[in-house]
TORLOGU-346812 format. One record per residue (C-alpha): residue number from 1; residue in three letters; x, y, z. Coordinates in Angstrom, 1 decimal. Each point is the difference from the previous one (the first is absolute). Layout:
N
<r nr="NUM" rest="ala" X="X" Y="Y" Z="Z"/>
...
***
This chain:
166
<r nr="1" rest="met" X="16.8" Y="45.9" Z="70.0"/>
<r nr="2" rest="leu" X="-1.6" Y="1.2" Z="-3.3"/>
<r nr="3" rest="asp" X="2.1" Y="0.7" Z="-3.0"/>
<r nr="4" rest="pro" X="-0.6" Y="3.7" Z="-1.0"/>
<r nr="5" rest="leu" X="0.0" Y="-1.0" Z="-3.7"/>
<r nr="6" rest="his" X="-3.1" Y="-2.1" Z="0.6"/>
<r nr="7" rest="leu" X="-2.2" Y="2.3" Z="2.0"/>
<r nr="8" rest="arg" X="-3.7" Y="0.0" Z="-1.1"/>
<r nr="9" rest="his" X="-0.4" Y="3.7" Z="-0.1"/>
<r nr="10" rest="lys" X="2.5" Y="2.7" Z="-0.9"/>
<r nr="11" rest="pro" X="-0.3" Y="3.7" Z="0.3"/>
<r nr="12" rest="pro" X="-1.6" Y="1.9" Z="-3.0"/>
<r nr="13" rest="glu" X="2.3" Y="1.5" Z="-2.6"/>
<r nr="14" rest="thr" X="0.6" Y="3.7" Z="0.1"/>
<r nr="15" rest="leu" X="-1.1" Y="2.2" Z="-2.8"/>
<r nr="16" rest="glu" X="2.4" Y="2.6" Z="-1.3"/>
<r nr="17" rest="gln" X="-3.0" Y="2.4" Z="-0.6"/>
<r nr="18" rest="ser" X="-3.7" Y="-0.1" Z="0.6"/>
<r nr="19" rest="arg" X="-2.2" Y="-1.8" Z="-2.5"/>
<r nr="20" rest="glu" X="-1.9" Y="2.3" Z="-2.3"/>
<r nr="21" rest="leu" X="-2.8" Y="-2.4" Z="-0.5"/>
<r nr="22" rest="ile" X="-3.5" Y="0.8" Z="1.4"/>
<r nr="23" rest="leu" X="-3.0" Y="-2.3" Z="-0.2"/>
<r nr="24" rest="ala" X="-3.4" Y="1.4" Z="-0.7"/>
<r nr="25" rest="cys" X="-2.9" Y="-2.3" Z="0.5"/>
<r nr="26" rest="ala" X="-3.6" Y="0.2" Z="-1.1"/>
<r nr="27" rest="pro" X="-2.4" Y="-1.1" Z="2.8"/>
<r nr="28" rest="met" X="0.8" Y="-3.6" Z="0.9"/>
<r nr="29" rest="cys" X="-2.8" Y="-2.5" Z="0.8"/>
<r nr="30" rest="ser" X="2.3" Y="-1.9" Z="2.3"/>
<r nr="31" rest="asn" X="1.9" Y="1.4" Z="3.0"/>
<r nr="32" rest="ile" X="2.0" Y="-3.2" Z="-0.2"/>
<r nr="33" rest="asn" X="1.3" Y="0.9" Z="-3.4"/>
<r nr="34" rest="leu" X="0.8" Y="3.6" Z="1.0"/>
<r nr="35" rest="ser" X="1.8" Y="-1.3" Z="3.2"/>
<r nr="36" rest="arg" X="2.1" Y="-2.4" Z="-2.1"/>
<r nr="37" rest="ile" X="0.9" Y="2.9" Z="-2.3"/>
<r nr="38" rest="val" X="1.1" Y="2.1" Z="3.0"/>
<r nr="39" rest="arg" X="2.2" Y="-2.9" Z="1.2"/>
<r nr="40" rest="ile" X="1.6" Y="-0.3" Z="-3.4"/>
<r nr="41" rest="cys" X="0.6" Y="3.8" Z="-0.2"/>
<r nr="42" rest="gly" X="1.8" Y="-0.3" Z="3.4"/>
<r nr="43" rest="cys" X="2.2" Y="-2.8" Z="-1.3"/>
<r nr="44" rest="cys" X="0.8" Y="1.9" Z="-3.2"/>
<r nr="45" rest="gly" X="0.9" Y="3.2" Z="1.8"/>
<r nr="46" rest="ile" X="-3.0" Y="1.9" Z="-1.5"/>
<r nr="47" rest="ser" X="-1.1" Y="2.6" Z="2.5"/>
<r nr="48" rest="lys" X="-3.3" Y="1.2" Z="-1.3"/>
<r nr="49" rest="ile" X="-3.4" Y="-1.4" Z="-1.2"/>
<r nr="50" rest="ile" X="-2.9" Y="2.2" Z="-1.1"/>
<r nr="51" rest="cys" X="-3.3" Y="-1.7" Z="0.6"/>
<r nr="52" rest="cys" X="-3.6" Y="0.9" Z="-0.9"/>
<r nr="53" rest="gly" X="-3.2" Y="-0.9" Z="1.7"/>
<r nr="54" rest="ser" X="0.0" Y="-1.2" Z="3.6"/>
<r nr="55" rest="pro" X="3.1" Y="-2.2" Z="0.3"/>
<r nr="56" rest="arg" X="0.8" Y="-1.9" Z="3.2"/>
<r nr="57" rest="ile" X="3.4" Y="-1.6" Z="0.5"/>
<r nr="58" rest="ile" X="0.1" Y="-3.3" Z="1.9"/>
<r nr="59" rest="glu" X="3.2" Y="0.3" Z="2.0"/>
<r nr="60" rest="lys" X="0.4" Y="-3.8" Z="0.4"/>
<r nr="61" rest="ile" X="0.2" Y="-0.3" Z="-3.8"/>
<r nr="62" rest="ala" X="1.9" Y="3.3" Z="-0.7"/>
<r nr="63" rest="arg" X="2.4" Y="-0.7" Z="2.8"/>
<r nr="64" rest="asp" X="2.8" Y="2.6" Z="0.3"/>
<r nr="65" rest="gly" X="-1.2" Y="1.6" Z="-3.3"/>
<r nr="66" rest="ala" X="-2.9" Y="1.5" Z="2.0"/>
<r nr="67" rest="asp" X="2.6" Y="2.0" Z="2.0"/>
<r nr="68" rest="thr" X="2.4" Y="0.9" Z="-2.8"/>
<r nr="69" rest="val" X="-2.3" Y="0.8" Z="-3.0"/>
<r nr="70" rest="glu" X="-1.8" Y="3.4" Z="-0.1"/>
<r nr="71" rest="ile" X="-3.6" Y="-0.5" Z="-1.0"/>
<r nr="72" rest="glu" X="-1.7" Y="3.0" Z="-1.5"/>
<r nr="73" rest="ile" X="-3.8" Y="-0.2" Z="-0.5"/>
<r nr="74" rest="his" X="-2.0" Y="1.8" Z="-2.6"/>
<r nr="75" rest="arg" X="-3.6" Y="-0.2" Z="-1.2"/>
<r nr="76" rest="ser" X="0.8" Y="-0.5" Z="-3.7"/>
<r nr="77" rest="leu" X="3.0" Y="-0.9" Z="-2.1"/>
<r nr="78" rest="glu" X="-0.3" Y="2.5" Z="-2.9"/>
<r nr="79" rest="pro" X="1.2" Y="3.2" Z="1.9"/>
<r nr="80" rest="val" X="2.8" Y="-2.1" Z="1.6"/>
<r nr="81" rest="leu" X="1.3" Y="-1.0" Z="-3.4"/>
<r nr="82" rest="lys" X="0.0" Y="3.6" Z="-1.3"/>
<r nr="83" rest="lys" X="2.0" Y="1.1" Z="3.1"/>
<r nr="84" rest="leu" X="2.5" Y="-2.9" Z="-0.4"/>
<r nr="85" rest="arg" X="0.5" Y="0.9" Z="-3.7"/>
<r nr="86" rest="ala" X="0.5" Y="3.7" Z="0.9"/>
<r nr="87" rest="ala" X="2.6" Y="-1.2" Z="2.6"/>
<r nr="88" rest="gly" X="2.0" Y="-1.8" Z="-2.8"/>
<r nr="89" rest="tyr" X="-1.2" Y="-3.6" Z="0.5"/>
<r nr="90" rest="arg" X="-0.5" Y="-2.3" Z="-3.0"/>
<r nr="91" rest="leu" X="-3.5" Y="-1.5" Z="0.4"/>
<r nr="92" rest="val" X="0.2" Y="-3.7" Z="-0.7"/>
<r nr="93" rest="gly" X="-3.1" Y="-2.1" Z="0.3"/>
<r nr="94" rest="leu" X="0.1" Y="-3.8" Z="0.7"/>
<r nr="95" rest="glu" X="-2.8" Y="-1.3" Z="-2.3"/>
<r nr="96" rest="gln" X="-0.6" Y="-2.4" Z="-2.9"/>
<r nr="97" rest="ala" X="-1.1" Y="2.4" Z="-2.7"/>
<r nr="98" rest="ser" X="0.4" Y="0.4" Z="-3.8"/>
<r nr="99" rest="ser" X="2.7" Y="2.5" Z="0.5"/>
<r nr="100" rest="ser" X="1.9" Y="-1.8" Z="2.8"/>
<r nr="101" rest="glu" X="3.7" Y="-1.0" Z="-0.2"/>
<r nr="102" rest="ser" X="1.4" Y="-3.2" Z="1.5"/>
<r nr="103" rest="leu" X="1.6" Y="0.6" Z="3.4"/>
<r nr="104" rest="tyr" X="2.8" Y="-2.2" Z="-1.3"/>
<r nr="105" rest="asp" X="0.9" Y="2.8" Z="-2.5"/>
<r nr="106" rest="tyr" X="-1.0" Y="3.1" Z="1.8"/>
<r nr="107" rest="arg" X="2.7" Y="2.4" Z="1.3"/>
<r nr="108" rest="phe" X="-1.2" Y="2.0" Z="3.0"/>
<r nr="109" rest="his" X="0.9" Y="3.6" Z="0.5"/>
<r nr="110" rest="arg" X="1.5" Y="0.5" Z="3.5"/>
<r nr="111" rest="arg" X="-2.8" Y="2.4" Z="0.9"/>
<r nr="112" rest="thr" X="-3.0" Y="-2.2" Z="-0.6"/>
<r nr="113" rest="ala" X="-3.5" Y="-0.2" Z="1.4"/>
<r nr="114" rest="leu" X="-1.3" Y="-3.5" Z="-0.4"/>
<r nr="115" rest="ile" X="-3.8" Y="0.1" Z="-0.3"/>
<r nr="116" rest="leu" X="-2.0" Y="-3.1" Z="1.2"/>
<r nr="117" rest="gly" X="-3.7" Y="-0.6" Z="-0.8"/>
<r nr="118" rest="ser" X="-2.5" Y="-1.7" Z="2.1"/>
<r nr="119" rest="glu" X="-0.2" Y="-3.8" Z="0.1"/>
<r nr="120" rest="arg" X="-3.2" Y="-0.4" Z="-2.0"/>
<r nr="121" rest="lys" X="0.1" Y="3.0" Z="-2.4"/>
<r nr="122" rest="gly" X="3.7" Y="0.6" Z="-0.4"/>
<r nr="123" rest="leu" X="0.9" Y="3.4" Z="-1.5"/>
<r nr="124" rest="glu" X="-3.0" Y="1.2" Z="-1.9"/>
<r nr="125" rest="ser" X="0.3" Y="2.0" Z="-3.3"/>
<r nr="126" rest="pro" X="-0.2" Y="3.5" Z="1.4"/>
<r nr="127" rest="phe" X="3.0" Y="-0.7" Z="2.2"/>
<r nr="128" rest="leu" X="1.9" Y="-1.7" Z="-2.8"/>
<r nr="129" rest="ala" X="-0.3" Y="3.2" Z="-2.1"/>
<r nr="130" rest="leu" X="1.8" Y="1.9" Z="2.8"/>
<r nr="131" rest="leu" X="3.1" Y="-2.3" Z="0.1"/>
<r nr="132" rest="asp" X="3.3" Y="0.4" Z="-1.7"/>
<r nr="133" rest="asp" X="0.5" Y="-3.8" Z="-0.4"/>
<r nr="134" rest="val" X="-1.9" Y="-3.2" Z="0.7"/>
<r nr="135" rest="val" X="1.9" Y="-3.2" Z="0.9"/>
<r nr="136" rest="glu" X="-1.3" Y="-3.5" Z="0.3"/>
<r nr="137" rest="ile" X="1.3" Y="-3.3" Z="1.4"/>
<r nr="138" rest="pro" X="-0.4" Y="-2.7" Z="-2.7"/>
<r nr="139" rest="val" X="-2.3" Y="-2.8" Z="1.1"/>
<r nr="140" rest="tyr" X="0.3" Y="-3.5" Z="-1.6"/>
<r nr="141" rest="gly" X="-3.1" Y="-1.7" Z="1.4"/>
<r nr="142" rest="leu" X="-3.2" Y="0.5" Z="2.0"/>
<r nr="143" rest="pro" X="-1.0" Y="2.1" Z="1.8"/>
<r nr="144" rest="his" X="0.8" Y="2.8" Z="-2.5"/>
<r nr="145" rest="ser" X="1.7" Y="2.3" Z="2.6"/>
<r nr="146" rest="his" X="1.9" Y="-0.1" Z="3.3"/>
<r nr="147" rest="asn" X="-1.4" Y="1.2" Z="3.3"/>
<r nr="148" rest="val" X="0.7" Y="3.7" Z="0.5"/>
<r nr="149" rest="ala" X="2.4" Y="-0.5" Z="2.9"/>
<r nr="150" rest="thr" X="1.9" Y="-2.6" Z="-1.9"/>
<r nr="151" rest="ala" X="0.2" Y="2.1" Z="-3.2"/>
<r nr="152" rest="ala" X="1.1" Y="3.0" Z="2.1"/>
<r nr="153" rest="ala" X="2.8" Y="-2.1" Z="1.6"/>
<r nr="154" rest="met" X="1.2" Y="-1.0" Z="-3.5"/>
<r nr="155" rest="ala" X="0.0" Y="3.6" Z="-1.3"/>
<r nr="156" rest="met" X="1.7" Y="1.3" Z="3.2"/>
<r nr="157" rest="tyr" X="2.6" Y="-2.7" Z="-0.3"/>
<r nr="158" rest="glu" X="0.8" Y="0.9" Z="-3.6"/>
<r nr="159" rest="tyr" X="0.3" Y="3.7" Z="0.9"/>
<r nr="160" rest="cys" X="2.4" Y="-1.0" Z="2.8"/>
<r nr="161" rest="arg" X="2.0" Y="-2.3" Z="-2.3"/>
<r nr="162" rest="gln" X="0.4" Y="3.0" Z="-2.4"/>
<r nr="163" rest="phe" X="1.0" Y="2.3" Z="2.9"/>
<r nr="164" rest="pro" X="1.6" Y="-2.3" Z="2.5"/>
<r nr="165" rest="arg" X="1.6" Y="2.8" Z="2.2"/>
<r nr="166" rest="gly" X="-3.0" Y="2.3" Z="0.1"/>
***
């Protein structure tokens, strides 16, 4: 008989309130990256992703996230950002830029839209100008940046660390 203290999986924790973090993604080059991001959102209790372009979720990678995360699709990001700001979201880009603040020091607002750029171009200057804040994950070696899905996971983890109950 298995000891219940040593089971491999345990049920997910319950949030006291819904997370007020939304992800907004520029068109992704890789459906694998987007699918990984959907899976991470599911694990973090994040219920909505806004995608641009022609996204396709690979269910084998996204796993249960494909069933629990709402994916809203738009042609372009700029009008979406304006609507999110009007709805009271703090627009936070994840990008290495001259104005970016280290993720280690950044204090998220509960109602945040985390903006992700594409794998190759990141968040370009016109989008950076629309944001309230830009955060980056420090890099100490080559390559100069993390993969977009990895960086998104780190930023979502930090948000959840700051708001552990939702």
